[in-house]
N, C-alpha and C positions, 0 to 999 in steps of 0.2 A: 443379214439374215433375211430369208425370203419372207414375203408378206403372208399374213394369215389368210386362209381361204375359207374358213368356217367360223361360226360363232365362238368366242372365247371369253375368258374371264381373267381379271388381273387381281393379284394380291400384292399389297405394299407393306414394307416393314421399315418404319422409321426407328432404327435401333440406335444404340449409343455410338457405335463407330462407323456405321455406314447406312445408306439408304439402299434397299433392295427391292426389286420387282420381279415377279414371276407371272407368266401367262400360261393358262391351261385351256385345252379344248374341252368339248363336252364329254369326252371319254377320260378326262382328268390327266391327259398326257401333257407334259411340259413342252410348250412350243417356243418359249422365249424366257430368258432370265438374264439379269444384269444387275450391277451395283455401282454405287458411287462411294468410294472410301473417303471419309472426311479428311483425314490427315494427308493422304497421298494426293487426292484429286482436287482438294480445296485448300492448298497450303497457305493461301492468303489469310485464312482465319487463325492460323497458328495454334490449333488444338493439338493435344497429345491424347491419343486414344479417344478422340472425339469430344474432349472436355477441356476446360480450364480448371486446374486445381489452384485455388487462391493461396495467398501467403500464409493464412491462418491454418492451412492444411485441413480445414473442415468444410469450407465453402467450395462447392464444385458446381460449375455451370457450363452451358453450351450456348453458342451464339445462335439466335433464332434464324437470322438471315442465312446462316450456313445451311440449315435444313431446307430453306426455301430455294436457295441456289442449287442445291443438290437435286431437287425435284426438276428444276429447269434443265439441268445437265442430262439427267437420265431420260427425260422425255425427248430431248434433242437427239440423244444417242439412238433411241428407239425409232424416231422419225428417219434418221439417216440410214438406219439398217433396213428400211423398207417395211417396218412393222405397220400393219393396217389397223389404225385405231377405230375405224368405222365398224369393225367386226366385234368390238368389245361390248358385250351386253350389260355387264355389271362389274363392279369391283368393290373390294373392301380392304382392310389392312389392320396393322397393329402398330403401336408405338411403345417405346420404352416406358414402363410404368413409372408413375410418380413425378415425371417431369411436367412442368407447367409453363404456359405461355400467356402473356399479358398484353391484350389488344388495347391500343390507345383510343381515346375518344375520337370518333370520326372514321375509325378503321372500317366499320361496316359499310359506310358509303363508298369508300375506296374499293372495297371488295366487290360491290355491286356494279362498278363501272370500270372494269379492267379492260385496257386496250390490248387486243391480240397482237399488236405490232411490237410490243415490248416484253422482255422476259419478266417473270413474276417477281424476282428479287428486286428489280428496279422499281416496280410498281408498289411494292409493299415496304420499302425501306424506312418509311416514316410511320409505320402502323403499330409499332410496339412500344409500350411505355417502359418495359423492362427489356433491355437489349440482350442480356445474357440470362437464359432461363435456368433456374435451379433444376437439377436432375437427381436421379435416384441415389447417386453416390454422395450427395450432400449430407453432412451431419452437423450442421451449424445451428440447429434450432432446439437445443436442449431446454432452454428456459421456456420457450413457447410450448413444448411438450408438457412440461411440468404444470404450466398455467392451465392448459386445456384439461388435463386430468383432474386438477383441483376444481375447475369450474363445473365439471359434470359429476363430481362425487367420487372420483378415484379411478385408477387405471382399469380395474375390472369392470366398473360400470361403463366406462368408455368402450371397452371391448364388447360388452353386451349390446351396446347401441350400434357401433360402427364395424364390429368384427375384429378390431385390433386395438391394443393399447396405443397410446400416442407414440408415433414413430417419427424420427427426425426428418426422414426423407418424404413423409406423407404431405400432401399438398396443403391441407389446412394449416399445418404448422409453418410451411413456407410462406403462405399468404400472411399469417400473423406476423412473421418476421418483417416482411416487406411493409406491412401497415405500420408496425411500431417504429421502424427505422426510417422509412420514407413515406410518410402519410400523404405527401403531395403527389407522389408517383401512384399510390393506390387510388387517390381521388381522380387521377387522369385515366384510370383504367376502366373501360366500359364492358369488357368481357374477359373472363379467365377461362382458358381451355387447358385440358390435358394434352400431352403430345398427340394422343390418338385423335381427339376431337379437333385439335388444331389441323392435323393432316386432312381430315375429312372436310374441314372448313375451306381449305385451299381448293379442293375440287368442286365444292358447292358454290364458292364465291359468296358465302354467307356463313354465319356462325352455326356450326354443327353442335347438337346437344351432346352432352357427356353420356355414355352408356352406363347401364347399371353396374356392369362388372368392373370396368376400370374406375368408375366413380366410387366403388366401395374400397378403393385403396387410397382414400383421402383423409380418413378420420372425420368425415363430415356427413356421410350418408347413413341413414337408418337402414341396415341391410334387410330387415324384415318387411318394412313398409315401402322400401325403394323411394324414399323422399329425403330431402335434406333435413338434418337434425337442427332445429332452431337453437337449442342450447349450444351445440358445437359451433354453429355459424356465429352466434353472438360472442362466443369466447374468442373467436379468431379476428374478426373485423366487422365493422358496421356495413350494412347494405350489401352483404356478401351474396345473398340468395339471388338478387337481381343480376349480379355480375357472373354468376355461375349458370344461370338459365335452368331449364327443366332437364330431367333425365329421361332416357328411353331404354327399352329392352335392347340388348346387344345385337339382335338380329334385325333391327328396324331398317326399312328402306327410307333413307333420309330425303331422297329426291333425285333429280336428274343432274348429270354433270353440267357445269355452267357453260354459257356461251363462249367464254374465253377459250376453253379447251376444244370446243366444237370448231371454232374459227381458226385457231392456231395450229391444231394437230389433227383435226378431222374426226373427232369422236362423233358418234351418233347422238342426236338429240334425245334418243330413247335410252341411252346408257344410264344405268341406275347406280347411285352411290349408297352402299350399305354401311351402317354404322361401323366405325373403327373401334377397336378395343385395345386393352393392354397386351403386352407381349406374353405375360404368363397366362392370362385367360385364353389368349389365342392358341397357346400350346395345348391347353386342355381340349379346346374345340378341334384343333388340327389332328390330334392323336385319337380322336373319336372315343374318348373315355366315357364310360357310363357309370351309373351308381355301382359302388363296390370295387371299381378299378382304382389303381394307384400307380403313379408313374414317378420315376426318379431320374432326374437329369444330373449326370456326373460331370463336374467341372471344377474350376478353382474353388467355387462354392458348390455344394450339392443342394439341389432344390427338389423337394418332394411336393407333388400336388395331386389332388384327388377330388373326386365327385362325392359329395355327401348330401343327405336329405335333411337331417336334423342336426344342425351345428351346435357345438358347445364352445363358444368363444373363450379363449384363455389368454393369459398374459404372455404366453409364447406362441408364435405362429400367427397366421392371419386367416380370416374367413372373408371371402369375396362372394358376391352374387355370381351365380353360374352363368357363363356367357351363352350356353346352349338352351337351358331350361330356366326361365325366370323364377320358377318355384323351388329350384334346388340351389345348392351352394357349392363353392369351390374352396377347399382348404389348401393353404400353402405354407410350407416350412422351409426356411433357408438355413443351411449349415455351412458356416464359413470355413471350417477345417475339412475341406474336401480332398481334391486330388493332390494338393501340395503336402498334406499330411500323409497320404498313402505313399507318395513319392519319397518322403523323408524316411519312413519306415522301410520302404524298399531299399533305399541306399544303405541304411544302417544294418539291415538284417538279411539282405539278399544280394549284396554286392552290386546294387544298382540294376539288377536284372529282373525283368518281369517274369521270365521263364523260371528263375529260381524262386521268386515270390510265389508263383502259382504252384510249383512243386511242394513248397513248404505248406501251403494252404491245404493241398490235397492229402498230405501225409499226416495231418492232424485230424482229430475226430471232431465232429459237430458237437458243440457245447464246450469244447476245450477243457473238459474235466472241471468245469466250474470256474476256470480262470478267465477273468474278464478285464478289459481295459477301456478307459475313456481318454481320448487323445486330443488335446487342444493346444497346439503350438501358439496360436493367437487367440485372444478372447473370443469365445463362441457367441453366436446369436441365440441359438437354441440348444441348451440353456446358456445363460450368461455365466460362463465358467472358463477357466484357463488352467493349463498344466496337464501333466500326465498322471493318471490315477489308475493304478493296477490293484486288482483284488484276486486273492486265491479262492479255492473252492470252499474255504471256511469263512469267507467274507472278511478276511484280514487284509489290510493294505500291505503291499509288498513293493520293494524298490525296483525290481526288474523281472523279466521273464526270459527263458531260453528263446532263441531267435524264431524258431518255428511257432512256438506258443505266442510270441509277440505278434506275429503276422495274423494269426487267427483271432487273437484278442482284439486287434484293431478292427478287422472286418466285421466280426460279430458285434463288437461294441457300437460301431457306426450304424449298423442296420437295426440293432435293437433299439437304439436311441430314436431312429426314424419311426419305428413302429410305435414306441411308447408315446411319442409326442403326437403322432397322427391319431392314435386312439383318444388322446385327451381332447382333440378337436372334434370328435364325433365319428371317426372311422371305425368300422367293425369288419373284421375279417370273416368272410362268408364260409370259408372252408380251410382246412389245414393244408398248407403247401408241403409237398414232399421234401424230405431231406436232400435228395438229389437235386431238386430244383433250386433250393437255397444255396447249395454248394456250387452249382453251375453259375448261378447269378453272381455270387460273391467273386468267383474266379473271373467271370466276364467283366465285373467292375474294375478289377485290377488291370486287366489287359486293355480295356477300352481306353484308359487314360494314355497309354503309350502307343496304341496301334491305330488310332484314328478310326475306330469302329463306330458304327452308328450309336447314338445315345441309347442305352438300354432302358427298358421300362419293364417293371414287374407288375403284371396285371392280376387282379383278383387276389391280392394278398402278397 
């Protein structure tokens, strides 16, 4: 690719399955993009979908050096393509939420003295006390979650402090597990990063602080005060505050890119590193959501996220600090029975055809004459429920619906649940959305799963 000829900005995404980079110019036009797919491009690490699923089927980790080597590879690809790093004015990025990285004693000195003659993964291979990082898919910390909730006075009180009840994938509970099972490893750890702050640290050649927004997904941060909760820290491990460092607003400029990148790749000494954050907060910022907006990402799991001003933490869902406005908040809800559930009903009721599915949806009336269903083939996250539950207009449970009614019951039930749980977290609909808009959006949801359409978002209700 031809070299940049004007100032540009980079965005990095350290996600579960790949490392991605995009460059934009000052008119927000994409001038470069590339990726490193972990399984395909780094087969020596032996991951599947970017992770290791351990024998207990609960523990899920990723090798830290794989992420570092992926950064080496993508920077070399950019260099070989003729990309001109000297034109990069600033960059930031996102990391998969809830993953954590454990820097070994002495790692900070190694970071400060990187030789530009060697790739980063060779220089940092001895820098991590935990070789394989726990990631968001891990669910092995049930006992630690129960202990944390008990220590602070219960699940709801923990949610009031940190924005969420204790979650197995959240970093505080992962740290508690490492401390309880491997206290010597914990003692050898001088800094604990999230994947986002770890990525920023690589570019700074110094430990980057955790930002407010990603930090609020740890069960450790007081979301109202933006400081670590002493009660939560003490419940997880001793001396934890020092290992975490201080937190900063998500838009903070952390400093300039380190000399390693200036000498090895030709970055400008004036290139700034802006705080990295989690992938979900980055989505809210990237979609330019504002107060009153709501967005729904449709996938294997459906994710709803929204901007709120006055949060009401609950036992279901999560409240994070807002990455755009430190005075506001971000609510997130995850629904496990997403596209796979819609596909199953499509197969059962529409002969596997999205066209037939859409026709059935259009030929039934909004409200479905009071017939409603809740569909959970696998145990749901929000709420914690399983099974198929159908109710007729008299609120009596029934064993089945006609096919067209089943399709509308599924779609209306899914979106009703999203609205109900969003309102529990503090969302308020500012005006009534038209029936046609809801019908269009519901139809779009069905089609998007099969047609590779852009992820839809329903704004202002």
